[in-house]
N, C-alpha and C positions, 0 to 999 in steps of 0.2 A: 800396397794393395789390400793386405790382410786388414790393417787398421781402418782403411776407407770402408771396407765390406762391413766390419764391425759397427762403424758409426751409422752406416745406412740401415742396418737391422734394427739398431736401437731407435734410430728416428721413427722407422716404420712401426716398431711396437708402441711407441707413445702415442702416435696418431691413432692407432687401432683402438687403444685403452679410453681414449676420450668418450664420453657419453653422447649418444645421439641427440640431436636437437628435438625439442619437444614439437609435435606437429602444431601447426597454425590452427586456430578455432575455425570450424565451419562457418562460412560466410552468411550473414542474416538474409533471409529472403526479403526481396524489396517490397516495402508497404504490405507487410503481412504480419500480424501479431497472433494469428490464430493458434489456439492450443491451450493447454492448462498450464498454469504458472504457480510456482510456490516461493514464498519468500525465504531469501537466504542472508548470511552475514555479508557485509561489504567486502569487496575483494580485498585479500591481504590482512583482513581483521581477525583476531582470535578473541575478541570481546565478547562476553556472553550477551544474549539478547535481553534488553531492558524496554519493558513496555511494548515490545514488538514493534519497534521502530528504530531507525539509525540516526535520525535527528532527535535525540531523546528529550521530551519536553520536561523530564525530571531535571537534567543537566543544562539543557538549553530552552528555557520556557519561553513562550511567545511575549512579546510587548503587548501589554493589555491596556486598555482604556480604564477609566474610572469604573464605568459599567461593567467591563469585563472582569475587573478585579473583584468587585462585589459579587458577581455571579459565582466566580471560581472559589470565594470564600464559603459559599453555601454548599458546594459540591462535597459530598462525602463518598469518595470512590472505594471500591473494595480492591481494585487492582493494585493501588499503592500500599495495601496492607494495613491501612490505618482503621478501617471500619469493616466489620463482619458482613456477610451477605445479608443478615436481617437487620443490619443497621443503615446499609447504603441507601442513597437516593438516585443511584445510577438508572436512568431510563431504560436502559437495555435489560439490566438485571431485575429491576422491580415490576416492570410493566411489559416486558417483552416488546418494547417499540423497536422498529427498525433502526439499525445504527447510524444511518446517514452517511454522507460523504464529507471529509474522508475517513471517519472513524471506521468504516467497513474494512479498510486495510489495516487498522491497528489490531485485528483479531488474527491469529496464526492459522488460517485457512487458505486453501487456494482458491484461485478464480480462473474463469475461463473466457477466452475471445473468440467471438464468432462474427466473421464479416459477411455482410450481404451488400448488394449494390447501393443501397439507400439507407442502411441502418446497420451500426456495429453493435452487437450485444455483449455486455459485460454481465458474466453470470458468476455469482460468488456462492461458495459452498455454505457459508455462514448463513443459516436461516433462510436458504433459497432466495437470496436477494437477486434481482434482475434490473439492469438498466439499459434503456434503448438510447443510443448515442445517434442522432440523425446526422447522416453525412449527405444529405440531398441539396445541401446549399441554404437551408432555412437559417434565420438568425433567431436568437433568443428575444422573445418579445418582452415589453415592459410590464405587461399586466398577466403574470402567470399565476396559476392556482399553486398555493404553496404545498409542496410534497415533501416526503421523507428524505428521498433520494434525489431531489431536484429535477431539473429539466436540462438536458444536455445537447449540445452539438458538437460534432467533431470535424476536423479536417487534417490534411496532411501538410506538414511543414517539411519539406524535403522528404526524409525517410522517418520523420517523428511524427507521431499521432497526437496531435493536440485537442484536448477535450475541455471545453468550457462549460460550467454548471451554474445556474441561478435558480431562482424560485423555490428556496428551501423554507420549510416551516421552521421554527425556532425551538423545537422541543427534543433535539438531539444534542450530543457533545461532539466537539471536534476530535477528541481522543478519549482514552479510556481514564484519565485523571480528572475530568470534569471542566475542561475549558470550554465555555459556552460560547454561541453566536446568536446573531439575529437574524431576521429574515432578509437582511440585506447582504448575506453572504454570498461570495462568488468564489468558486473553486475552479482553479485551471490545472488540469494533468498533463504531464507530457511523457508519453510512452516512448522509449528509445531502445529499440533492439540492438545490442551490441554485436552479437553474432548469433548463430542458430539457437544457442541454448541459454543466452543471459540477456536480461531485460532490466533497464533502469526506469524508474517511475518518479518524476520530480513533480510535486504537488506545492502550489502557491495558493493560500487562503487569504482572502481580502474581506474585511468586514468594518467599515468606518465606525459602527457602533460598539463593537467587541474588541477589535485589535488596533493597537496604536500604529501599527504598520504591518505590511503583509508578513504572513508567517509561512516559512518554506521548509519543507521536509523531503526526504528521498528514501525510497524503499529500493530493494534490489531482488531480483526474482530469478529463478532458473526454471527452464522448460521441463516438464515431466511428461514425455510422450506416452508412457504407459498408464497414466492415470485418468480416472473418470471422477467427476464430482460425486460426493457422496451426500448425506442428509444431515445437517446439523441444524435442528430445529429447537427455538425457544418455546416452552410452554408453560402453562400455570403449574403442572404437576412438577416439572423439572424445578421451577423456582421454590415451590414449597419443600421438595427434598432437599435442595441446596441449603434453605434456611435452617432446616432440621439438622443437617450435618454441620453447619457452621456453629451451631450451639453446643455440639458435643466437646 
């Protein structure tokens, strides 16, 4: 009996010393992306951020047409470290142009989602960018005025929010390295909320003039409930200061 008691005590001690199971992530609200979101590393990744995206165009460049290759060779990006700020022809850094879509996501700043019955607003901290994604059932027309951030319509596919955008001008880059696009660009964004605090954004770019095949990339975001968007503004004074600093 004494041996049996010792064995039972040892068994109880081993069970007591086992770590408690991690709590399950809080479930995601159904069809609700509201809040402020900030990019993060992919789950399980310790790789440092490169060009602020996780399908890195430096390591996995898009397939380009001859037109796209020629335009890319003309790009002098400062983000890659090859050109100083006073040498680049980046349209954001030289002229304060709006970044366009999807480049707005390649900048390391948060964005906020606000739902209303007929429109979802995507508000970006970078340069006060605002997009209206219409969810009233309209479709994208064939004769759209060219815009920096395009025309967007959205719909729910299950619990994924799918945004389709066309009607872009051709004066922005797809990323910060200088991959160009034409006015035939179509961008499809799929927002997938994994749980209360984590979001995946899959982006597909299609452009028969610039891209030999669709280019896909994924961003990973974390909800920041205590954050409010700040002010990040591009201005002529800032650009001149940056160029002076680059020459030092």
